[in-house]
N, C-alpha and C positions, 0 to 999 in steps of 0.2 A: 504494500500500500504506500509506504513511504517512498519507494522507488518510483512509483507512478506519479506521485506528487512532485518529486524532483524533476521528472521528465516534463511534466506540465509547466512547471515554473521555467525550465530551460527553454521550452518552445515559446512561451509567452515573451520571454526576454528576447529571443531571436526575432519574434514577430515585431516587437517594438523597434529593434535595430533596423529591420528591413523597412519599416514605415519611415524612419528617419532618413534612411538612405534614399528612399523613393522621393521624399520631400526635397532632399538636396538635389537629386537629379532633375526634378521638375523646375526648381529654381534656376539651375544651370541652363536648362532648355529655354526658359523664359529670357534669361540673360543673352543667350545666343541669338534669339529671335528679336532682340531689341525691344522687348516688352518691359512693362513695369515689373519690378521684382515681386510685388505682392499681388499681381493680377491672376485670378483663377487658380489659387493654390488648391491642391486636392484636399478634400475634407478628411480630417484625421479620423481614422476608424478606431472606435473605442472597442477594446476587447470585450466580448460578451462574457457575462458572468457564467462561471461553470455551474452546472447543476450540482447542488449539494443537498443531501438528504436533510441535514439539520435546518437549512434555510427553508426547504419545502415544508417541513413540519412547523417551524417557528413562524413563518410568514403566511402560510396558506391554511394548513389544517387547523391550527389553534384558533385562528380568526374565524374560520368557518364554524367550528364547534362552539365558539363563544357566541356567534350570532344566533345559532340554533338554540342554545340554552337561554339566551336573552328573550327570544321570541316565545319559547315555551313558558318561561317564567312570567312574562307579561300576560300571556294568555291565561295562565292559571290565576294570576292576580285579578285580571279583569273578570273572569268567570266567578271568582269568589265575591267580588264586589257586587256584581249583578245579582247573584243568587241571594245574597244577604240584604239586597236593596239598600246599600250604604250610600249610593249617590242616585240622584234622580235621573229620569230619562233626558231632561233638558241638559243636565250637567254632562251626561255621557256624550251627547251630540256635540256640545260645546267643546269638550276636551278633544274630540276627534277633529273638529274643525280647526282648533288651535294647533294640533299636531300636523295637520295638512298644510296649514299656513307656514308653520316653521319649516317643514320640508321644502315647500316652495321657495321660501326666502333663502334657505341654505343652498338649494340648487342654483338659484340666481346668482348667489355670491361666488360659488365655485365654478361657474360656467366657463370662465376664461382659462383657468389652469387645468381643470379636470372635466372635459366635455362629456365623456362617456358616463362617469359617475354622476355628473350633474343631470344628464338625461334620465338616468335611472331614478334619481331622487324626484325629478319633476314628474315623471310618469306615476310614481308612487303617490305623490301629493295629489295629482289630479284624480287618480283612481279613488283614493280615500275620500276626497271631497265629493266626488260623484256618488259613490255608494253610501256615504253618510247622508247626503241629501235624499237619496232614494229611501233609506231606512227611516229617516225622520218623517218623510211624507207618508209612506205606506204603513210602517209598523207602529209608529208613535203618533201619527196624526198631528205633527207640530205645524205643518203648513196646511192651511185650509184652502180648498179650491171649490168654487161654486160655478155652476152653469147658470148663466143668465139667459133666459128665453125672451126673445123679442118677436112680436107678431106671431107667436105660436110656432114658428118654423125655424128660424135661424137661432143659433145660440153661440155664446162665447164662454170661454173658460177663463175665469179670473182667480188668481192665486194671491193670497195675502201672507 
């Protein structure tokens, strides 16, 4: 195992040396072609991180397990609160609306640096707001809608 690590380090060092040599050759070529010395230098290739089992477990698996445990814990807590009727229906809906708005604001703030993560947060926020509105209307009756009949035939739906 140690021998393989030594070989990997030796190859990485050799690769850095070759990159420096390539950059020097490119600069020499630019000089010979009477170009500016800094024009169109090749992009420096960063060596990719080697797959390490410790990194995989520490950065991927532990986070995934933590998220699953968090969701399960929150679900059990919410079920307990609803079964014991510790918070009212209006408070449940209000808390979910607040969480959806927080997700939206967080996605808006992270949009510049983390586009994919921001898109996931935004879709989660919109889904939670949509389904919360549906639940508030259908299950809890928090929004009242009435059909207004005019002239006996046409009607309009008004929601308050």
